C-alpha positions in Angstrom: 0.0 0.0 0.0 1.1 3.6 -0.7 1.6 5.9 2.2 1.8 9.7 2.2 2.9 11.8 5.2 -0.8 11.8 6.0 -2.8 8.9 4.9 -6.0 10.4 3.4 -9.3 8.4 3.2 -12.5 9.8 1.8 -16.2 9.0 1.8 -18.7 10.1 -0.8 -20.7 13.1 0.4 -24.4 12.3 0.5 -27.1 14.5 -0.9 -29.1 16.0 2.0 -32.6 15.9 0.6 -33.4 12.8 2.7 -32.3 10.8 5.7 -29.2 8.6 6.0 -29.6 5.1 4.5 -27.7 1.8 4.6 -25.6 2.7 1.6 -24.2 5.7 3.5 -23.6 3.4 6.5 -21.5 1.2 4.4 -19.4 4.1 3.2 -18.7 5.2 6.8 -18.1 1.7 8.2 -15.6 0.7 5.5 -13.8 4.0 5.8 -13.6 3.6 9.6 -12.2 0.0 9.4 -9.5 1.2 7.0 -8.8 4.3 9.2 -8.4 2.1 12.3 -6.2 -0.4 10.4 -3.9 2.4 9.1 -3.5 3.8 12.6 -2.7 0.3 13.8 0.0 0.3 11.1 1.5 3.5 12.6 0.1 6.0 10.1 -1.3 9.4 10.6 -4.7 9.3 9.1 -7.2 12.0 7.8 -10.7 10.9 7.2 -13.1 13.2 5.4 -16.9 13.1 5.5 -19.4 15.8 4.4 -22.7 16.7 2.8 -23.7 17.8 -0.7 -26.2 20.6 -0.2 -27.0 22.4 -3.5 -29.4 21.7 -6.3 -33.1 22.0 -7.3 -34.3 19.0 -5.3 -33.1 20.6 -2.1 -34.5 24.0 -3.0 -37.9 22.4 -3.7 -37.9 20.3 -0.6 -37.1 23.3 1.6 -39.9 25.3 -0.1 -42.4 22.4 0.5 -41.5 22.5 4.2 -41.8 26.2 4.3 -38.4 26.9 5.7 -35.3 28.8 4.3 -33.1 26.5 2.2 -30.0 27.2 4.4 -32.0 26.2 7.5 -33.1 23.0 5.7 -29.6 21.9 4.8 -28.3 22.9 8.3 -30.8 20.5 9.8 -30.0 17.7 7.4 -26.2 18.1 7.7 -26.6 17.8 11.5 -28.6 14.5 10.9 -25.7 13.0 9.0 -23.1 14.1 11.5 -25.2 12.5 14.3 -25.6 9.4 12.2 -21.9 9.1 11.6 -21.2 9.4 15.3 -23.9 6.8 16.1 -21.9 4.3 14.0 -18.8 4.7 16.1 -17.0 6.4 13.2 -14.5 9.2 13.9 -13.6 11.6 11.1 -11.0 14.4 11.1 -12.6 16.7 8.5 -16.3 17.5 7.7 -17.1 19.5 4.5 -20.4 21.1 3.7 -20.8 22.4 0.1 -22.7 25.5 1.4 -19.6 26.5 3.4 -18.3 29.9 2.1 -14.7 28.6 1.9 -15.8 25.6 -0.1 -17.8 27.9 -2.5 -14.9 30.3 -3.0 -12.4 27.4 -3.6 -14.8 25.8 -6.2 -14.9 29.1 -8.1 -11.1 29.2 -8.1 -11.0 25.6 -9.3 -13.4 26.5 -12.1 -11.1 29.4 -13.2 -8.1 27.0 -13.2 -10.0 24.6 -15.4 -11.1 27.3 -17.9 -8.9 26.0 -20.7 -10.9 22.8 -20.6 -14.4 24.4 -20.3 -16.6 25.6 -23.1 -20.2 26.7 -23.5 -22.7 24.9 -25.7 -26.4 24.3 -26.1 -27.6 21.0 -24.8 -30.8 19.2 -25.9 -31.5 15.9 -24.4 -32.9 13.7 -21.6 -32.8 14.6 -17.9 -33.9 12.8 -14.8 -34.8 15.2 -12.1 -34.6 12.5 -9.4 -30.9 11.8 -10.3 -30.3 15.4 -11.2 -28.5 13.9 -14.2 -28.5 14.1 -18.0 -28.5 10.7 -19.8 -27.5 9.8 -23.3 -30.0 8.8 -26.0 -28.7 5.3 -25.7 -29.4 5.2 -21.9 -32.8 6.7 -22.5 -33.7 4.0 -25.1 -32.2 1.1 -23.1 -34.4 2.2 -20.1 -37.5 2.7 -22.3 -37.6 6.4 -21.5 -38.0 5.8 -17.7 -35.4 6.2 -15.0 -34.8 2.7 -13.5 -34.1 4.2 -10.0 -36.9 6.7 -9.7 -39.5 5.1 -12.0 -40.3 8.4 -13.7 -40.0 9.3 -17.3 -37.0 11.3 -18.5 -37.7 14.9 -19.4 -36.5 16.5 -22.6 -34.5 19.7 -21.9 -32.9 22.3 -24.0 -30.4 24.5 -22.2 -27.2 26.4 -22.8 -24.6 25.1 -20.3 -20.9 25.0 -19.7 -19.1 21.7 -20.4 -15.9 20.1 -19.1 -14.0 18.6 -22.0 -13.6 15.0 -20.7 -12.1 14.1 -24.2 -9.0 16.1 -23.2 -8.1 13.5 -20.6 -9.6 10.1 -21.7 -6.3 8.6 -22.8 -4.5 9.6 -19.5 -7.4 8.2 -17.4 -7.5 5.0 -19.4 -3.7 4.5 -19.0 -3.9 5.3 -15.2 -6.6 2.7 -14.6 -5.2 0.0 -16.8 -1.8 0.3 -15.1 -3.4 0.5 -11.6 -1.8 3.9 -11.0 -5.5 4.6 -10.2 -6.5 1.2 -8.9 -10.2 0.2 -8.9 -11.4 -2.5 -6.5 -13.0 -4.8 -7.2 -11.4 -5.7 -10.5 -14.7 -6.5 -12.3 -15.7 -2.9 -11.7 -12.5 -1.7 -13.4 -13.4 -3.7 -16.5 -17.0 -2.3 -16.4 -15.7 1.3 -16.2 -13.1 1.0 -19.0 -16.0 -0.1 -21.3 -18.0 3.0 -20.2 -15.1 5.3 -20.7 -15.0 4.7 -24.4 -18.3 6.4 -24.9 -18.1 8.9 -22.0 -19.2 12.3 -23.4 -18.1 15.8 -22.3 -20.0 16.6 -19.1 -22.3 19.5 -18.4 -20.9 21.3 -15.3 -23.5 24.2 -15.0 -27.2 24.8 -15.1 -29.1 28.1 -15.9 -29.8 30.0 -12.7 -33.5 30.3 -13.8 -33.6 26.5 -13.6 -31.4 26.0 -10.5 -30.9 29.0 -8.3 -29.6 27.2 -5.2 -25.9 26.7 -6.1 -22.4 28.2 -6.5 -22.3 31.0 -9.0 -20.2 30.4 -12.1 -17.2 32.9 -12.1 -17.9 35.6 -14.7 -21.4 34.4 -15.6 -24.1 35.2 -13.0 -26.7 33.6 -15.2 -25.3 30.1 -14.5 -24.7 28.1 -11.3 -22.2 25.2 -11.0 -23.7 21.8 -11.5 -22.9 19.0 -9.0 -19.6 17.8 -10.5 -17.2 20.6 -9.7 -19.2 21.7 -6.7 -19.5 18.2 -5.0 -16.5 16.3 -6.3 -14.1 19.0 -5.5 -14.9 18.7 -1.8 -12.2 16.1 -1.4 -9.5 18.8 -2.0 -11.3 22.0 -0.9 -11.7 20.5 2.6 -7.8 20.2 2.7 -7.6 23.9 1.7 -7.0 23.6 -2.1 -6.3 25.8 -4.0 -5.5 28.3 -1.2 -2.7 26.1 0.3 -0.3 23.3 -0.7 -2.0 19.9 0.0 0.9 17.6 -1.1 1.4 16.2 2.4 -2.1 14.7 2.2 -3.1 14.5 -1.5 -3.3 12.2 -3.4 -5.8 10.3 -1.3 -4.8 6.8 -0.4 -8.4 5.4 -0.8 -11.6 7.0 -1.9 -14.7 4.9 -0.9 -17.8 5.1 -3.1 -20.9 3.2 -3.8 -20.8 1.2 -7.1 -23.5 3.5 -8.6 -21.2 6.6 -8.4 -18.0 4.9 -9.4 -18.2 6.2 -13.0 -18.2 9.8 -11.8 -15.2 9.1 -9.5 -13.3 7.2 -12.1 -14.1 9.5 -15.1 -15.2 13.0 -14.2 -13.1 13.4 -11.0 -9.8 12.3 -12.6 -10.5 14.7 -15.5 -10.9 17.5 -13.0 -7.7 16.5 -11.2 -5.7 16.2 -14.4 -7.0 19.6 -15.6 -5.7 21.1 -12.3 -2.3 19.3 -12.6 -2.9 17.3 -9.5 -2.1 13.6 -9.0 -4.9 11.0 -9.1 -6.0 9.1 -6.0 -4.2 5.8 -5.5 -7.3 3.6 -4.9 -11.0 3.7 -5.6 -13.0 1.2 -3.5 -16.5 0.6 -4.8 -18.8 -1.2 -2.5 -22.1 -2.9 -3.4 -25.7 -2.2 -2.4 -27.5 -3.6 0.6 -30.7 -5.2 -0.7 -33.8 -6.0 1.4 -35.2 -9.5 1.1 -33.3 -9.9 -2.3 -34.8 -6.7 -3.8 -33.2 -3.3 -4.3 -34.5 -0.9 -1.6 -36.9 1.7 -3.0 -39.3 4.2 -1.6 -41.8 3.3 -4.3 -41.7 -0.4 -3.4 -41.8 0.6 0.3 -39.0 -1.8 1.3 -36.5 0.8 2.6 -35.0 -0.2 5.9 -33.9 2.6 8.2 -30.4 2.0 9.6 -31.4 3.9 12.7 -34.1 1.3 13.4 -31.5 -1.5 13.0 -29.2 0.4 15.4 -32.0 0.8 17.9 -32.8 -2.9 17.9 -29.6 -4.3 19.6 -27.2 -1.4 19.6 -23.9 -0.5 17.8 -21.8 -3.7 18.1 -24.4 -6.0 16.5 -24.9 -3.5 13.7 -21.2 -3.2 12.9 -20.8 -7.0 13.3 -23.6 -7.8 10.8 -22.5 -5.3 8.1 -18.8 -5.9 8.4 -18.8 -9.6 8.7 -21.9 -10.8 6.9 -22.1 -8.1 4.2 -19.5 -8.2 1.4 -17.1 -5.3 1.2 -17.4 -5.2 -2.6 -20.5 -7.1 -3.7 -24.2 -6.6 -3.1 -25.5 -8.1 0.2 -28.9 -8.9 1.4 -30.5 -7.8 4.7 -33.4 -9.4 6.4 -34.6 -9.2 10.0 -34.3 -13.0 10.3 -30.7 -12.8 9.2 -30.0 -10.0 11.6 -31.5 -11.9 14.6 -29.5 -15.0 13.6 -26.4 -12.8 13.5 -27.1 -11.3 16.9 -27.5 -14.8 18.4 -24.2 -15.9 16.8 -22.5 -12.8 18.4 -24.0 -13.7 21.8 -23.1 -17.4 21.5 -19.6 -17.1 20.1 -18.3 -14.0 21.8 -20.7 -13.2 24.7 -20.6 -16.8 26.1 -16.8 -16.9 25.6 -16.3 -13.8 27.8 -18.8 -15.1 30.4 -17.2 -18.5 30.6 -13.6 -17.3 30.8 -14.3 -14.5 33.3 -16.2 -16.9 35.6 -13.4 -19.5 35.5 -10.7 -16.8 35.9 -12.4 -15.3 39.0 -12.9 -18.8 40.5 -9.2 -19.6 39.9 -7.9 -16.1 40.9 -6.4 -15.2 37.5 -5.9 -11.4 37.0 -3.9 -8.7 35.4 -3.1 -10.5 32.1 -1.1 -9.3 29.2 -2.0 -9.7 25.5 -0.4 -12.6 23.7 1.2 -11.9 20.4 -1.5 -13.6 18.3 -0.8 -13.5 14.6 -3.5 -14.4 12.1 -2.1 -15.8 8.8 -3.4 -13.9 5.8 -5.1 -11.1 7.8 -3.0 -8.2 6.6 -3.1 -9.5 3.0 -6.9 -9.5 3.1 -7.0 -6.0 4.7 -4.7 -4.6 2.0 -6.9 -6.1 -0.7 -9.9 -4.4 0.9 -11.5 -7.8 1.7 -12.6 -6.5 5.1 -15.4 -9.0 5.6 -13.0 -11.9 4.9 -10.4 -10.5 7.3 -13.1 -10.2 10.0 -14.1 -13.8 9.2 -10.5 -14.9 10.1 -10.7 -13.1 13.5 -14.1 -14.7 14.1 -12.7 -18.2 13.4 -10.1 -17.5 16.2 -12.9 -16.6 18.6 -14.7 -19.8 17.7 -11.4 -21.7 18.1 -11.1 -20.3 21.7 -14.5 -21.7 22.5 -13.4 -25.2 21.2 -10.2 -25.0 23.2 -12.1 -24.4 26.5 -14.3 -27.4 25.7 -11.3 -29.6 24.8 -9.0 -28.5 27.7 -11.7 -28.5 30.4 -9.9 -26.1 32.9 -12.8 -26.6 35.4 -12.0 -30.3 35.6 -8.3 -29.8 35.5 -8.6 -27.4 38.5 -9.7 -30.3 40.7 -6.5 -32.3 40.1 -3.9 -29.7 39.1 -4.8 -26.1 40.0 -1.6 -24.6 38.7 -2.0 -26.3 35.3 -5.6 -25.1 35.2 -4.5 -21.5 35.9 -1.9 -21.8 33.1 -4.6 -22.9 30.7 -6.9 -20.1 31.7 -4.2 -17.5 31.5 -3.2 -18.6 28.0 -6.9 -18.7 26.8 -7.5 -15.2 28.3 -4.3 -13.8 26.9 -5.1 -15.1 23.4 -8.6 -13.4 23.6 -6.8 -10.2 24.7 -4.5 -10.7 21.7 -7.5 -10.7 19.4 -8.8 -7.4 20.8 -6.6 -5.2 18.6 -7.9 -6.8 15.4 -11.5 -7.0 16.8 -11.2 -3.2 17.5 -11.1 -2.5 13.8 -14.6 -3.9 13.4 -16.4 -3.8 16.8 -14.3 -1.3 18.8 -16.6 -0.7 21.7 -16.8 -4.4 22.6 -13.1 -5.0 22.0 -12.3 -2.1 24.4 -14.8 -3.5 27.0 -13.2 -7.0 26.8 -9.7 -5.6 27.1 -10.7 -3.7 30.2 -12.2 -6.8 31.8 -9.2 -9.0 31.3 -6.5 -6.5 32.2 -8.2 -5.5 35.4 -6.4 -6.3 38.8 -9.3 -8.6 39.5 -11.1 -10.4 36.6 -14.9 -10.5 37.3 -17.7 -11.5 34.9 -19.6 -8.5 33.5 -22.7 -7.6 35.6 -24.8 -7.9 32.4 -24.1 -10.3 29.5 -22.4 -8.5 26.6 -25.3 -9.5 24.3 -28.3 -10.3 26.4 -30.9 -12.6 24.8 -33.9 -10.5 23.4 
């Protein structure tokens, strides 16, 4: 893995016209696991998060609620910050696209890109739900209806500014093919390289009479910046670019995005960076969707599952456990309440019972003040560096299950009757090995790992007053 003076990890900034959903949760959880791993490796880490706060949907939603647009985005940005904290995720930088510094920096970036920007009349298909123009080919393939919003595309005719993607296509292709800009998983890389061939120049502004809530285009008050330069530039404006040198932090080590926005981060974003003369990020990690009972979550179907409801059910550790062990880092994964309950019981049986059994036996045999054993897990680092976080967590969990087997096989309670010293040695080794797992567990379920470490390093080991994961 490539390391800068500061290791920089980014998350995609969500559009604040709605509440946080499970896709956002995956962004934050994966970024948090990587951040904790990098810190474990001795790196200084910056983790960015933020909110995308401009556009016609936000303006209309605020008007519907009868409140000023800025007040609306203030409320929703706070919701996302609270949500991130509720997941046990710690960021170093939070960017809001309505922040005055961000807006000024975007205008400077626009001016720096002026050699690659031109004005032209656009006539074509637009989805208001996506706030995105689509090609005739996409329109026809979808039978004129947006597959995500189930609404017909609208024919628009506008004069907009464009970023000449064609100026950078060869460089982008070479960077991706050579893994200078590495896309994980590999099959997404192949998908994107096929898309890149037909990627058109992209509209980067909208007329102010169509979208008034946005950053003004420098030198043309009749236009506002469209999402690409306004939102994508957040990754560097939050670092202070172009007002300060960001070479200690940029290029980003890893940018984490949902698979649906990979093409913007692998195509438009590199074009912006190349136009500015900045290096490309080193890695793009594209995670899959969380489906519900095998179907894509959709408001129109009515199967959207609120992550806050899941958090409220059993708390933080079961949430992180399910989505970091049982959901794939890179592929689509399914959520059902039955699977979630089974996962909670597994957590209680494997880890909760292990802690209860060991602490009870340690107290009875007067074991205390233990130190962590140096427990290495073959293949763990390799999986982490390949972004296979769920598989790395699986290795940790196998070690936890193995500790349960060792208790059953070594029977320290029986041994204590005939050889108390040998029983104490067995218990000390088992407990030290569990402590040795706490560091790696802390990447995934930090609160519980910290609690377990506190129990087994105490001067007197005592069973927790309440089970770690009480039966519902």
